[in-house]
PyMOL CGO cylinders between C-alpha atoms (Angstrom):
from pymol import cmd
from pymol.cgo import CYLINDER

trace = [
    CYLINDER, 11.90, -21.31, 19.36, 8.69, -21.47, 17.34, 0.3, 1, 1, 1, 1, 1, 1,
    CYLINDER, 8.69, -21.47, 17.34, 6.75, -24.72, 17.40, 0.3, 1, 1, 1, 1, 1, 1,
    CYLINDER, 6.75, -24.72, 17.40, 6.98, -24.94, 13.60, 0.3, 1, 1, 1, 1, 1, 1,
    CYLINDER, 6.98, -24.94, 13.60, 10.27, -23.38, 12.39, 0.3, 1, 1, 1, 1, 1, 1,
    CYLINDER, 10.27, -23.38, 12.39, 9.92, -20.98, 9.48, 0.3, 1, 1, 1, 1, 1, 1,
    CYLINDER, 9.92, -20.98, 9.48, 11.53, -22.36, 6.33, 0.3, 1, 1, 1, 1, 1, 1,
    CYLINDER, 11.53, -22.36, 6.33, 13.71, -20.50, 3.83, 0.3, 1, 1, 1, 1, 1, 1,
    CYLINDER, 13.71, -20.50, 3.83, 11.99, -19.93, 0.48, 0.3, 1, 1, 1, 1, 1, 1,
    CYLINDER, 11.99, -19.93, 0.48, 8.49, -20.41, 1.90, 0.3, 1, 1, 1, 1, 1, 1,
    CYLINDER, 8.49, -20.41, 1.90, 5.78, -17.73, 2.05, 0.3, 1, 1, 1, 1, 1, 1,
    CYLINDER, 5.78, -17.73, 2.05, 3.82, -16.95, 5.21, 0.3, 1, 1, 1, 1, 1, 1,
    CYLINDER, 3.82, -16.95, 5.21, 0.81, -14.90, 6.23, 0.3, 1, 1, 1, 1, 1, 1,
    CYLINDER, 0.81, -14.90, 6.23, 2.00, -12.97, 9.29, 0.3, 1, 1, 1, 1, 1, 1,
    CYLINDER, 2.00, -12.97, 9.29, -0.46, -11.38, 11.72, 0.3, 1, 1, 1, 1, 1, 1,
    CYLINDER, -0.46, -11.38, 11.72, 0.26, -9.28, 14.78, 0.3, 1, 1, 1, 1, 1, 1,
    CYLINDER, 0.26, -9.28, 14.78, -2.48, -7.83, 17.00, 0.3, 1, 1, 1, 1, 1, 1,
    CYLINDER, -2.48, -7.83, 17.00, -2.49, -5.40, 19.89, 0.3, 1, 1, 1, 1, 1, 1,
    CYLINDER, -2.49, -5.40, 19.89, -3.42, -6.39, 23.42, 0.3, 1, 1, 1, 1, 1, 1,
    CYLINDER, -3.42, -6.39, 23.42, -7.18, -6.29, 24.05, 0.3, 1, 1, 1, 1, 1, 1,
    CYLINDER, -7.18, -6.29, 24.05, -7.87, -4.75, 20.63, 0.3, 1, 1, 1, 1, 1, 1,
    CYLINDER, -7.87, -4.75, 20.63, -6.00, -1.64, 21.76, 0.3, 1, 1, 1, 1, 1, 1,
    CYLINDER, -6.00, -1.64, 21.76, -5.74, 1.07, 19.09, 0.3, 1, 1, 1, 1, 1, 1,
    CYLINDER, -5.74, 1.07, 19.09, -2.02, 1.28, 18.40, 0.3, 1, 1, 1, 1, 1, 1,
    CYLINDER, -2.02, 1.28, 18.40, -1.95, 3.15, 15.11, 0.3, 1, 1, 1, 1, 1, 1,
    CYLINDER, -1.95, 3.15, 15.11, -3.51, 6.44, 16.10, 0.3, 1, 1, 1, 1, 1, 1,
    CYLINDER, -3.51, 6.44, 16.10, -2.55, 9.03, 13.49, 0.3, 1, 1, 1, 1, 1, 1,
    CYLINDER, -2.55, 9.03, 13.49, -0.53, 9.74, 10.33, 0.3, 1, 1, 1, 1, 1, 1,
    CYLINDER, -0.53, 9.74, 10.33, 2.71, 9.83, 12.32, 0.3, 1, 1, 1, 1, 1, 1,
    CYLINDER, 2.71, 9.83, 12.32, 2.32, 6.30, 13.63, 0.3, 1, 1, 1, 1, 1, 1,
    CYLINDER, 2.32, 6.30, 13.63, 1.31, 4.88, 10.24, 0.3, 1, 1, 1, 1, 1, 1,
    CYLINDER, 1.31, 4.88, 10.24, 4.14, 6.62, 8.39, 0.3, 1, 1, 1, 1, 1, 1,
    CYLINDER, 4.14, 6.62, 8.39, 6.65, 5.53, 11.01, 0.3, 1, 1, 1, 1, 1, 1,
    CYLINDER, 6.65, 5.53, 11.01, 5.62, 1.92, 10.55, 0.3, 1, 1, 1, 1, 1, 1,
    CYLINDER, 5.62, 1.92, 10.55, 5.83, 2.11, 6.76, 0.3, 1, 1, 1, 1, 1, 1,
    CYLINDER, 5.83, 2.11, 6.76, 9.42, 3.38, 7.15, 0.3, 1, 1, 1, 1, 1, 1,
    CYLINDER, 9.42, 3.38, 7.15, 10.14, 0.68, 9.73, 0.3, 1, 1, 1, 1, 1, 1,
    CYLINDER, 10.14, 0.68, 9.73, 8.93, -2.06, 7.37, 0.3, 1, 1, 1, 1, 1, 1,
    CYLINDER, 8.93, -2.06, 7.37, 11.66, -1.04, 4.95, 0.3, 1, 1, 1, 1, 1, 1,
    CYLINDER, 11.66, -1.04, 4.95, 14.38, -0.28, 7.49, 0.3, 1, 1, 1, 1, 1, 1,
    CYLINDER, 14.38, -0.28, 7.49, 14.17, -3.47, 9.56, 0.3, 1, 1, 1, 1, 1, 1,
    CYLINDER, 14.17, -3.47, 9.56, 14.08, -5.58, 6.42, 0.3, 1, 1, 1, 1, 1, 1,
    CYLINDER, 14.08, -5.58, 6.42, 17.68, -4.53, 5.71, 0.3, 1, 1, 1, 1, 1, 1,
    CYLINDER, 17.68, -4.53, 5.71, 20.65, -6.60, 6.92, 0.3, 1, 1, 1, 1, 1, 1,
    CYLINDER, 20.65, -6.60, 6.92, 23.11, -5.25, 9.50, 0.3, 1, 1, 1, 1, 1, 1,
    CYLINDER, 23.11, -5.25, 9.50, 21.97, -1.65, 9.63, 0.3, 1, 1, 1, 1, 1, 1,
    CYLINDER, 21.97, -1.65, 9.63, 24.84, 0.73, 10.30, 0.3, 1, 1, 1, 1, 1, 1,
    CYLINDER, 24.84, 0.73, 10.30, 22.58, 3.42, 11.75, 0.3, 1, 1, 1, 1, 1, 1,
    CYLINDER, 22.58, 3.42, 11.75, 19.70, 3.42, 14.21, 0.3, 1, 1, 1, 1, 1, 1,
    CYLINDER, 19.70, 3.42, 14.21, 16.13, 3.75, 13.00, 0.3, 1, 1, 1, 1, 1, 1,
    CYLINDER, 16.13, 3.75, 13.00, 15.77, 7.08, 14.85, 0.3, 1, 1, 1, 1, 1, 1,
    CYLINDER, 15.77, 7.08, 14.85, 18.59, 8.50, 12.70, 0.3, 1, 1, 1, 1, 1, 1,
    CYLINDER, 18.59, 8.50, 12.70, 17.23, 6.86, 9.54, 0.3, 1, 1, 1, 1, 1, 1,
    CYLINDER, 17.23, 6.86, 9.54, 13.93, 8.70, 10.03, 0.3, 1, 1, 1, 1, 1, 1,
    CYLINDER, 13.93, 8.70, 10.03, 15.74, 12.04, 10.14, 0.3, 1, 1, 1, 1, 1, 1,
    CYLINDER, 15.74, 12.04, 10.14, 17.28, 11.50, 6.71, 0.3, 1, 1, 1, 1, 1, 1,
    CYLINDER, 17.28, 11.50, 6.71, 15.79, 12.97, 3.58, 0.3, 1, 1, 1, 1, 1, 1,
    CYLINDER, 15.79, 12.97, 3.58, 13.58, 10.72, 1.48, 0.3, 1, 1, 1, 1, 1, 1,
    CYLINDER, 13.58, 10.72, 1.48, 16.36, 10.66, -1.13, 0.3, 1, 1, 1, 1, 1, 1,
    CYLINDER, 16.36, 10.66, -1.13, 18.95, 9.39, 1.35, 0.3, 1, 1, 1, 1, 1, 1,
    CYLINDER, 18.95, 9.39, 1.35, 16.53, 6.87, 2.85, 0.3, 1, 1, 1, 1, 1, 1,
    CYLINDER, 16.53, 6.87, 2.85, 15.86, 5.50, -0.62, 0.3, 1, 1, 1, 1, 1, 1,
    CYLINDER, 15.86, 5.50, -0.62, 19.59, 5.35, -1.32, 0.3, 1, 1, 1, 1, 1, 1,
    CYLINDER, 19.59, 5.35, -1.32, 20.19, 3.19, 1.76, 0.3, 1, 1, 1, 1, 1, 1,
    CYLINDER, 20.19, 3.19, 1.76, 17.29, 0.89, 0.92, 0.3, 1, 1, 1, 1, 1, 1,
    CYLINDER, 17.29, 0.89, 0.92, 18.35, 0.52, -2.72, 0.3, 1, 1, 1, 1, 1, 1,
    CYLINDER, 18.35, 0.52, -2.72, 21.93, -0.35, -1.72, 0.3, 1, 1, 1, 1, 1, 1,
    CYLINDER, 21.93, -0.35, -1.72, 20.64, -3.50, -0.04, 0.3, 1, 1, 1, 1, 1, 1,
    CYLINDER, 20.64, -3.50, -0.04, 17.81, -4.32, -2.43, 0.3, 1, 1, 1, 1, 1, 1,
    CYLINDER, 17.81, -4.32, -2.43, 19.12, -7.83, -3.10, 0.3, 1, 1, 1, 1, 1, 1,
    CYLINDER, 19.12, -7.83, -3.10, 19.97, -8.55, 0.54, 0.3, 1, 1, 1, 1, 1, 1,
    CYLINDER, 19.97, -8.55, 0.54, 16.62, -8.03, 2.22, 0.3, 1, 1, 1, 1, 1, 1,
    CYLINDER, 16.62, -8.03, 2.22, 15.80, -10.36, 5.09, 0.3, 1, 1, 1, 1, 1, 1,
    CYLINDER, 15.80, -10.36, 5.09, 12.41, -11.10, 3.58, 0.3, 1, 1, 1, 1, 1, 1,
    CYLINDER, 12.41, -11.10, 3.58, 10.43, -10.41, 0.44, 0.3, 1, 1, 1, 1, 1, 1,
    CYLINDER, 10.43, -10.41, 0.44, 7.39, -8.37, 1.50, 0.3, 1, 1, 1, 1, 1, 1,
    CYLINDER, 7.39, -8.37, 1.50, 4.71, -9.60, -0.90, 0.3, 1, 1, 1, 1, 1, 1,
    CYLINDER, 4.71, -9.60, -0.90, 1.80, -7.62, 0.56, 0.3, 1, 1, 1, 1, 1, 1,
    CYLINDER, 1.80, -7.62, 0.56, 0.89, -5.70, 3.69, 0.3, 1, 1, 1, 1, 1, 1,
    CYLINDER, 0.89, -5.70, 3.69, -1.90, -3.78, 5.37, 0.3, 1, 1, 1, 1, 1, 1,
    CYLINDER, -1.90, -3.78, 5.37, -1.76, -1.72, 8.55, 0.3, 1, 1, 1, 1, 1, 1,
    CYLINDER, -1.76, -1.72, 8.55, -4.99, -1.50, 10.55, 0.3, 1, 1, 1, 1, 1, 1,
    CYLINDER, -4.99, -1.50, 10.55, -5.72, 0.52, 13.71, 0.3, 1, 1, 1, 1, 1, 1,
    CYLINDER, -5.72, 0.52, 13.71, -5.36, -2.50, 16.03, 0.3, 1, 1, 1, 1, 1, 1,
    CYLINDER, -5.36, -2.50, 16.03, -3.28, -4.98, 14.01, 0.3, 1, 1, 1, 1, 1, 1,
    CYLINDER, -3.28, -4.98, 14.01, -1.45, -5.59, 10.77, 0.3, 1, 1, 1, 1, 1, 1,
    CYLINDER, -1.45, -5.59, 10.77, -1.12, -8.25, 8.09, 0.3, 1, 1, 1, 1, 1, 1,
    CYLINDER, -1.12, -8.25, 8.09, 2.03, -9.10, 6.15, 0.3, 1, 1, 1, 1, 1, 1,
    CYLINDER, 2.03, -9.10, 6.15, 2.80, -11.68, 3.50, 0.3, 1, 1, 1, 1, 1, 1,
    CYLINDER, 2.80, -11.68, 3.50, 6.48, -12.54, 3.79, 0.3, 1, 1, 1, 1, 1, 1,
    CYLINDER, 6.48, -12.54, 3.79, 8.87, -14.87, 2.01, 0.3, 1, 1, 1, 1, 1, 1,
    CYLINDER, 8.87, -14.87, 2.01, 11.79, -15.97, 4.19, 0.3, 1, 1, 1, 1, 1, 1,
    CYLINDER, 11.79, -15.97, 4.19, 15.13, -15.44, 2.44, 0.3, 1, 1, 1, 1, 1, 1,
    CYLINDER, 15.13, -15.44, 2.44, 17.66, -16.58, 5.07, 0.3, 1, 1, 1, 1, 1, 1,
    CYLINDER, 17.66, -16.58, 5.07, 17.66, -18.55, 8.32, 0.3, 1, 1, 1, 1, 1, 1,
    CYLINDER, 17.66, -18.55, 8.32, 15.38, -16.97, 10.95, 0.3, 1, 1, 1, 1, 1, 1,
    CYLINDER, 15.38, -16.97, 10.95, 15.03, -13.81, 8.86, 0.3, 1, 1, 1, 1, 1, 1,
    CYLINDER, 15.03, -13.81, 8.86, 11.26, -13.46, 9.40, 0.3, 1, 1, 1, 1, 1, 1,
    CYLINDER, 11.26, -13.46, 9.40, 11.67, -13.80, 13.15, 0.3, 1, 1, 1, 1, 1, 1,
    CYLINDER, 11.67, -13.80, 13.15, 14.54, -11.29, 13.20, 0.3, 1, 1, 1, 1, 1, 1,
    CYLINDER, 14.54, -11.29, 13.20, 12.57, -8.84, 11.08, 0.3, 1, 1, 1, 1, 1, 1,
    CYLINDER, 12.57, -8.84, 11.08, 9.37, -9.17, 13.11, 0.3, 1, 1, 1, 1, 1, 1,
    CYLINDER, 9.37, -9.17, 13.11, 11.08, -9.00, 16.51, 0.3, 1, 1, 1, 1, 1, 1,
    CYLINDER, 11.08, -9.00, 16.51, 12.90, -5.81, 15.55, 0.3, 1, 1, 1, 1, 1, 1,
    CYLINDER, 12.90, -5.81, 15.55, 9.76, -4.29, 14.03, 0.3, 1, 1, 1, 1, 1, 1,
    CYLINDER, 9.76, -4.29, 14.03, 7.50, -5.08, 17.00, 0.3, 1, 1, 1, 1, 1, 1,
    CYLINDER, 7.50, -5.08, 17.00, 10.01, -4.17, 19.71, 0.3, 1, 1, 1, 1, 1, 1,
    CYLINDER, 10.01, -4.17, 19.71, 10.83, -0.90, 18.00, 0.3, 1, 1, 1, 1, 1, 1,
    CYLINDER, 10.83, -0.90, 18.00, 7.18, 0.11, 17.77, 0.3, 1, 1, 1, 1, 1, 1,
    CYLINDER, 7.18, 0.11, 17.77, 6.52, -0.86, 21.40, 0.3, 1, 1, 1, 1, 1, 1,
    CYLINDER, 6.52, -0.86, 21.40, 9.38, 1.38, 22.57, 0.3, 1, 1, 1, 1, 1, 1,
    CYLINDER, 9.38, 1.38, 22.57, 8.16, 4.23, 20.38, 0.3, 1, 1, 1, 1, 1, 1,
    CYLINDER, 8.16, 4.23, 20.38, 4.52, 3.90, 21.45, 0.3, 1, 1, 1, 1, 1, 1,
    CYLINDER, 4.52, 3.90, 21.45, 5.26, 3.57, 25.16, 0.3, 1, 1, 1, 1, 1, 1,
    CYLINDER, 5.26, 3.57, 25.16, 7.59, 6.56, 25.10, 0.3, 1, 1, 1, 1, 1, 1,
    CYLINDER, 7.59, 6.56, 25.10, 5.20, 8.73, 23.13, 0.3, 1, 1, 1, 1, 1, 1,
    CYLINDER, 5.20, 8.73, 23.13, 2.15, 7.93, 25.24, 0.3, 1, 1, 1, 1, 1, 1,
    CYLINDER, 2.15, 7.93, 25.24, 3.94, 7.51, 28.58, 0.3, 1, 1, 1, 1, 1, 1,
    CYLINDER, 3.94, 7.51, 28.58, 2.85, 3.93, 29.16, 0.3, 1, 1, 1, 1, 1, 1,
    CYLINDER, 2.85, 3.93, 29.16, 4.63, 0.74, 30.20, 0.3, 1, 1, 1, 1, 1, 1,
    CYLINDER, 4.63, 0.74, 30.20, 4.32, -2.94, 29.40, 0.3, 1, 1, 1, 1, 1, 1,
    CYLINDER, 4.32, -2.94, 29.40, 3.72, -5.09, 26.33, 0.3, 1, 1, 1, 1, 1, 1,
    CYLINDER, 3.72, -5.09, 26.33, 1.78, -3.76, 23.37, 0.3, 1, 1, 1, 1, 1, 1,
    CYLINDER, 1.78, -3.76, 23.37, 1.22, -6.91, 21.31, 0.3, 1, 1, 1, 1, 1, 1,
    CYLINDER, 1.22, -6.91, 21.31, -1.17, -9.74, 22.12, 0.3, 1, 1, 1, 1, 1, 1,
    CYLINDER, -1.17, -9.74, 22.12, 1.29, -12.62, 21.58, 0.3, 1, 1, 1, 1, 1, 1,
    CYLINDER, 1.29, -12.62, 21.58, 4.24, -13.44, 19.41, 0.3, 1, 1, 1, 1, 1, 1,
    CYLINDER, 4.24, -13.44, 19.41, 3.29, -12.90, 15.81, 0.3, 1, 1, 1, 1, 1, 1,
    CYLINDER, 3.29, -12.90, 15.81, 1.16, -15.60, 14.18, 0.3, 1, 1, 1, 1, 1, 1,
    CYLINDER, 1.16, -15.60, 14.18, 2.31, -17.29, 10.98, 0.3, 1, 1, 1, 1, 1, 1,
    CYLINDER, 2.31, -17.29, 10.98, 0.38, -19.37, 8.45, 0.3, 1, 1, 1, 1, 1, 1,
    CYLINDER, 0.38, -19.37, 8.45, 2.20, -21.21, 5.67, 0.3, 1, 1, 1, 1, 1, 1,
    CYLINDER, 2.20, -21.21, 5.67, 0.95, -20.42, 2.15, 0.3, 1, 1, 1, 1, 1, 1,
    CYLINDER, 0.95, -20.42, 2.15, 0.89, -23.64, 0.15, 0.3, 1, 1, 1, 1, 1, 1,
    CYLINDER, 0.89, -23.64, 0.15, -0.06, -22.56, -3.38, 0.3, 1, 1, 1, 1, 1, 1,
    CYLINDER, -0.06, -22.56, -3.38, 0.03, -19.62, -5.77, 0.3, 1, 1, 1, 1, 1, 1,
    CYLINDER, 0.03, -19.62, -5.77, -3.78, -19.57, -5.80, 0.3, 1, 1, 1, 1, 1, 1,
    CYLINDER, -3.78, -19.57, -5.80, -3.91, -19.37, -2.01, 0.3, 1, 1, 1, 1, 1, 1,
    CYLINDER, -3.91, -19.37, -2.01, -1.39, -16.53, -2.10, 0.3, 1, 1, 1, 1, 1, 1,
    CYLINDER, -1.39, -16.53, -2.10, -3.40, -14.55, -4.65, 0.3, 1, 1, 1, 1, 1, 1,
    CYLINDER, -3.40, -14.55, -4.65, -6.58, -14.88, -2.59, 0.3, 1, 1, 1, 1, 1, 1,
    CYLINDER, -6.58, -14.88, -2.59, -4.69, -13.93, 0.56, 0.3, 1, 1, 1, 1, 1, 1,
    CYLINDER, -4.69, -13.93, 0.56, -3.47, -10.66, -0.95, 0.3, 1, 1, 1, 1, 1, 1,
    CYLINDER, -3.47, -10.66, -0.95, -7.06, -9.82, -1.84, 0.3, 1, 1, 1, 1, 1, 1,
    CYLINDER, -7.06, -9.82, -1.84, -8.23, -10.58, 1.68, 0.3, 1, 1, 1, 1, 1, 1,
    CYLINDER, -8.23, -10.58, 1.68, -5.46, -8.40, 3.11, 0.3, 1, 1, 1, 1, 1, 1,
    CYLINDER, -5.46, -8.40, 3.11, -6.13, -5.49, 0.77, 0.3, 1, 1, 1, 1, 1, 1,
    CYLINDER, -6.13, -5.49, 0.77, -9.87, -5.61, 1.52, 0.3, 1, 1, 1, 1, 1, 1,
    CYLINDER, -9.87, -5.61, 1.52, -9.35, -5.51, 5.29, 0.3, 1, 1, 1, 1, 1, 1,
    CYLINDER, -9.35, -5.51, 5.29, -10.02, -1.75, 5.65, 0.3, 1, 1, 1, 1, 1, 1,
    CYLINDER, -10.02, -1.75, 5.65, -13.20, -2.12, 3.57, 0.3, 1, 1, 1, 1, 1, 1,
    CYLINDER, -13.20, -2.12, 3.57, -14.41, -5.11, 5.59, 0.3, 1, 1, 1, 1, 1, 1,
    CYLINDER, -14.41, -5.11, 5.59, -13.82, -3.12, 8.78, 0.3, 1, 1, 1, 1, 1, 1,
    CYLINDER, -13.82, -3.12, 8.78, -15.90, -0.21, 7.47, 0.3, 1, 1, 1, 1, 1, 1,
    CYLINDER, -15.90, -0.21, 7.47, -13.01, 2.24, 7.60, 0.3, 1, 1, 1, 1, 1, 1,
    CYLINDER, -13.01, 2.24, 7.60, -13.12, 3.08, 3.88, 0.3, 1, 1, 1, 1, 1, 1,
    CYLINDER, -13.12, 3.08, 3.88, -15.48, 2.37, 1.00, 0.3, 1, 1, 1, 1, 1, 1,
    CYLINDER, -15.48, 2.37, 1.00, -12.85, 1.09, -1.44, 0.3, 1, 1, 1, 1, 1, 1,
    CYLINDER, -12.85, 1.09, -1.44, -9.37, -0.42, -0.93, 0.3, 1, 1, 1, 1, 1, 1,
    CYLINDER, -9.37, -0.42, -0.93, -7.67, 2.37, -2.89, 0.3, 1, 1, 1, 1, 1, 1,
    CYLINDER, -7.67, 2.37, -2.89, -8.96, 4.84, -0.27, 0.3, 1, 1, 1, 1, 1, 1,
    CYLINDER, -8.96, 4.84, -0.27, -6.64, 3.27, 2.32, 0.3, 1, 1, 1, 1, 1, 1,
    CYLINDER, -6.64, 3.27, 2.32, -3.05, 4.43, 1.88, 0.3, 1, 1, 1, 1, 1, 1,
    CYLINDER, -3.05, 4.43, 1.88, -1.51, 2.10, 4.49, 0.3, 1, 1, 1, 1, 1, 1,
    CYLINDER, -1.51, 2.10, 4.49, -1.48, -1.05, 2.41, 0.3, 1, 1, 1, 1, 1, 1,
    CYLINDER, -1.48, -1.05, 2.41, 0.29, -2.40, -0.66, 0.3, 1, 1, 1, 1, 1, 1,
    CYLINDER, 0.29, -2.40, -0.66, -2.87, -2.23, -2.79, 0.3, 1, 1, 1, 1, 1, 1,
    CYLINDER, -2.87, -2.23, -2.79, -1.68, 0.86, -4.67, 0.3, 1, 1, 1, 1, 1, 1,
    CYLINDER, -1.68, 0.86, -4.67, 1.52, -0.94, -5.68, 0.3, 1, 1, 1, 1, 1, 1,
    CYLINDER, 1.52, -0.94, -5.68, -0.56, -3.76, -7.14, 0.3, 1, 1, 1, 1, 1, 1,
    CYLINDER, -0.56, -3.76, -7.14, -3.03, -1.63, -9.10, 0.3, 1, 1, 1, 1, 1, 1,
    CYLINDER, -3.03, -1.63, -9.10, -0.25, 0.64, -10.38, 0.3, 1, 1, 1, 1, 1, 1,
    CYLINDER, -0.25, 0.64, -10.38, 2.06, -2.24, -11.30, 0.3, 1, 1, 1, 1, 1, 1,
    CYLINDER, 2.06, -2.24, -11.30, 4.80, -0.98, -8.96, 0.3, 1, 1, 1, 1, 1, 1,
    CYLINDER, 4.80, -0.98, -8.96, 7.27, -2.55, -6.57, 0.3, 1, 1, 1, 1, 1, 1,
    CYLINDER, 7.27, -2.55, -6.57, 8.35, -0.06, -3.92, 0.3, 1, 1, 1, 1, 1, 1,
    CYLINDER, 8.35, -0.06, -3.92, 8.09, -1.74, -0.55, 0.3, 1, 1, 1, 1, 1, 1,
    CYLINDER, 8.09, -1.74, -0.55, 6.84, -5.01, -1.95, 0.3, 1, 1, 1, 1, 1, 1,
    CYLINDER, 6.84, -5.01, -1.95, 8.35, -7.66, -4.20, 0.3, 1, 1, 1, 1, 1, 1,
    CYLINDER, 8.35, -7.66, -4.20, 5.49, -9.63, -5.71, 0.3, 1, 1, 1, 1, 1, 1,
    CYLINDER, 5.49, -9.63, -5.71, 5.81, -9.76, -9.50, 0.3, 1, 1, 1, 1, 1, 1,
    CYLINDER, 5.81, -9.76, -9.50, 7.97, -12.89, -9.53, 0.3, 1, 1, 1, 1, 1, 1,
    CYLINDER, 7.97, -12.89, -9.53, 5.23, -14.76, -7.69, 0.3, 1, 1, 1, 1, 1, 1,
    CYLINDER, 5.23, -14.76, -7.69, 1.90, -13.19, -8.62, 0.3, 1, 1, 1, 1, 1, 1,
    CYLINDER, 1.90, -13.19, -8.62, 1.40, -13.14, -12.39, 0.3, 1, 1, 1, 1, 1, 1,
    CYLINDER, 1.40, -13.14, -12.39, -1.56, -10.82, -12.92, 0.3, 1, 1, 1, 1, 1, 1,
    CYLINDER, -1.56, -10.82, -12.92, -1.91, -7.44, -14.60, 0.3, 1, 1, 1, 1, 1, 1,
    CYLINDER, -1.91, -7.44, -14.60, -2.75, -4.35, -12.57, 0.3, 1, 1, 1, 1, 1, 1,
    CYLINDER, -2.75, -4.35, -12.57, -6.12, -4.06, -14.33, 0.3, 1, 1, 1, 1, 1, 1,
    CYLINDER, -6.12, -4.06, -14.33, -7.05, -7.71, -13.76, 0.3, 1, 1, 1, 1, 1, 1,
    CYLINDER, -7.05, -7.71, -13.76, -5.93, -7.58, -10.14, 0.3, 1, 1, 1, 1, 1, 1,
    CYLINDER, -5.93, -7.58, -10.14, -8.14, -4.58, -9.39, 0.3, 1, 1, 1, 1, 1, 1,
    CYLINDER, -8.14, -4.58, -9.39, -11.13, -6.37, -10.91, 0.3, 1, 1, 1, 1, 1, 1,
    CYLINDER, -11.13, -6.37, -10.91, -10.24, -9.52, -8.96, 0.3, 1, 1, 1, 1, 1, 1,
    CYLINDER, -10.24, -9.52, -8.96, -10.31, -7.55, -5.70, 0.3, 1, 1, 1, 1, 1, 1,
    CYLINDER, -10.31, -7.55, -5.70, -13.37, -5.43, -6.41, 0.3, 1, 1, 1, 1, 1, 1,
    CYLINDER, -13.37, -5.43, -6.41, -15.45, -8.44, -7.46, 0.3, 1, 1, 1, 1, 1, 1,
    CYLINDER, -15.45, -8.44, -7.46, -15.10, -9.74, -3.89, 0.3, 1, 1, 1, 1, 1, 1,
    CYLINDER, -15.10, -9.74, -3.89, -15.51, -6.45, -2.03, 0.3, 1, 1, 1, 1, 1, 1,
    CYLINDER, -15.51, -6.45, -2.03, -19.18, -6.68, -1.03, 0.3, 1, 1, 1, 1, 1, 1,
    CYLINDER, -19.18, -6.68, -1.03, -19.03, -10.38, -0.18, 0.3, 1, 1, 1, 1, 1, 1,
    CYLINDER, -19.03, -10.38, -0.18, -16.02, -9.99, 2.10, 0.3, 1, 1, 1, 1, 1, 1,
    CYLINDER, -16.02, -9.99, 2.10, -17.61, -7.02, 3.84, 0.3, 1, 1, 1, 1, 1, 1,
    CYLINDER, -17.61, -7.02, 3.84, -20.77, -9.01, 4.61, 0.3, 1, 1, 1, 1, 1, 1,
    CYLINDER, -20.77, -9.01, 4.61, -18.73, -12.01, 5.73, 0.3, 1, 1, 1, 1, 1, 1,
    CYLINDER, -18.73, -12.01, 5.73, -16.75, -9.78, 8.08, 0.3, 1, 1, 1, 1, 1, 1,
    CYLINDER, -16.75, -9.78, 8.08, -19.99, -8.55, 9.68, 0.3, 1, 1, 1, 1, 1, 1,
    CYLINDER, -19.99, -8.55, 9.68, -21.07, -12.12, 10.34, 0.3, 1, 1, 1, 1, 1, 1,
    CYLINDER, -21.07, -12.12, 10.34, -17.70, -13.03, 11.87, 0.3, 1, 1, 1, 1, 1, 1,
    CYLINDER, -17.70, -13.03, 11.87, -17.84, -9.96, 14.09, 0.3, 1, 1, 1, 1, 1, 1,
    CYLINDER, -17.84, -9.96, 14.09, -21.14, -11.24, 15.53, 0.3, 1, 1, 1, 1, 1, 1,
    CYLINDER, -21.14, -11.24, 15.53, -19.82, -14.75, 16.11, 0.3, 1, 1, 1, 1, 1, 1,
    CYLINDER, -19.82, -14.75, 16.11, -16.23, -14.14, 17.24, 0.3, 1, 1, 1, 1, 1, 1,
    CYLINDER, -16.23, -14.14, 17.24, -15.29, -12.07, 20.28, 0.3, 1, 1, 1, 1, 1, 1,
    CYLINDER, -15.29, -12.07, 20.28, -12.79, -9.28, 19.58, 0.3, 1, 1, 1, 1, 1, 1,
    CYLINDER, -12.79, -9.28, 19.58, -12.85, -10.05, 15.83, 0.3, 1, 1, 1, 1, 1, 1,
    CYLINDER, -12.85, -10.05, 15.83, -10.79, -7.45, 13.97, 0.3, 1, 1, 1, 1, 1, 1,
    CYLINDER, -10.79, -7.45, 13.97, -10.30, -9.01, 10.53, 0.3, 1, 1, 1, 1, 1, 1,
]
cmd.load_cgo(trace, "trace")
């Protein structure tokens, strides 16, 4: 049991980090697998295993996802995968749904990673961390922070250069993996400006934190 139970209808910033800042997303295969897993494990009562789901055509994968569009365990509002960790913004839809989703997601990736790289033992630092989002303004700023993570880390120059986040959905006005339009009322153009106006400041702030905090990864 979590110290503070997650509440239905509330939105949370979810963070999961690897042990000892271990690089767990190593190539396109691992990133793409996780993007697929985000969608698969957010579905209720899957009738097939994820290994079989990955073998399906994109068309058939989309068909399965669309069939359960209104039954998702959580609403994924934003996300960003980084080499050593990832950020999610999730709204809990049913009892324990965030915990169920995250446990399946993390356990699945641990099994995959350990099998692929012939290792044993845990992959994640602790159970996932969760922070309650208490206002729409806080949520908007959080999505910007999440989407700027690859820039702050010096991996890319601009957030649109990083394909493993939800930033492209926001600046193109799309909802593919994410469901954010009911909560975040901002145009694609205004959102891009909102993010880019903060880019340099967040990058400098990240450098300062890296000097002050051991194993800081954003």
